[in-house]
C-alpha positions in Angstrom: 106.8 105.2 60.3 105.9 104.4 56.7 103.6 107.1 55.4 101.9 104.6 53.0 100.6 102.5 55.9 97.2 103.3 57.2 96.3 103.2 60.9 94.4 100.2 62.1 91.3 102.2 62.8 91.2 103.5 59.2 91.7 100.0 57.8 88.7 98.7 59.9 86.6 101.7 58.8 87.5 101.0 55.1 86.5 97.4 55.4 83.2 98.4 57.1 82.5 100.9 54.4 83.4 98.4 51.7 80.8 96.0 53.0 78.1 98.7 53.0 79.0 99.8 49.5 78.8 96.3 48.2 75.5 95.8 49.8 74.2 99.0 48.2 75.7 98.1 44.8 74.0 94.7 44.8 70.6 96.2 45.7 70.5 99.0 43.1 70.8 98.1 39.4 70.6 101.7 38.1 74.1 102.6 36.7 73.6 106.3 37.5 72.8 105.6 41.1 75.8 103.2 41.4 78.3 105.5 39.7 79.5 107.1 43.0 79.4 103.8 44.7 81.6 102.2 42.0 84.0 105.1 42.3 84.3 104.7 46.0 84.8 100.9 45.6 87.6 101.7 43.1 89.2 104.1 45.6 88.9 101.4 48.3 90.8 98.9 46.1 93.5 101.5 45.4 93.9 101.9 49.2 94.1 98.2 49.7 96.7 97.9 47.0 98.9 100.2 49.2 98.4 97.9 52.2 98.9 94.6 50.5 101.8 94.9 48.0 101.7 91.1 47.4 98.1 91.5 46.1 98.6 95.0 44.7 98.3 94.1 41.0 95.0 92.3 41.6 93.7 95.2 43.6 94.6 97.7 40.9 92.9 95.5 38.3 89.7 95.5 40.5 90.0 99.2 40.9 90.0 99.5 37.1 87.0 97.2 36.8 85.0 99.3 39.3 85.7 102.4 37.3 84.5 101.0 34.0 80.9 101.9 33.0 78.6 98.8 32.6 
C-alpha cells in the first residue's frame, strides 16, 4: 500500500475539520485568534496535495497563502 495515501476515514475527518475551520475563520477577524486556524488550514492543504497530485501545485499555493500573515 502506498504510504502517502490516507485512509478514507482520515480523509473524511480532514474534510469535516476543514469545514469547521473555515467557519471559525470567517467568524473571527482577529489575526491572533486565527493564527492557529490558518496554520491548520495550511496543513490541511498540504495533506490534500498528497492525495490529489493533479491539483498538488494549487494546494501547495493555498497552503502558502494560509501561512502568510494578513
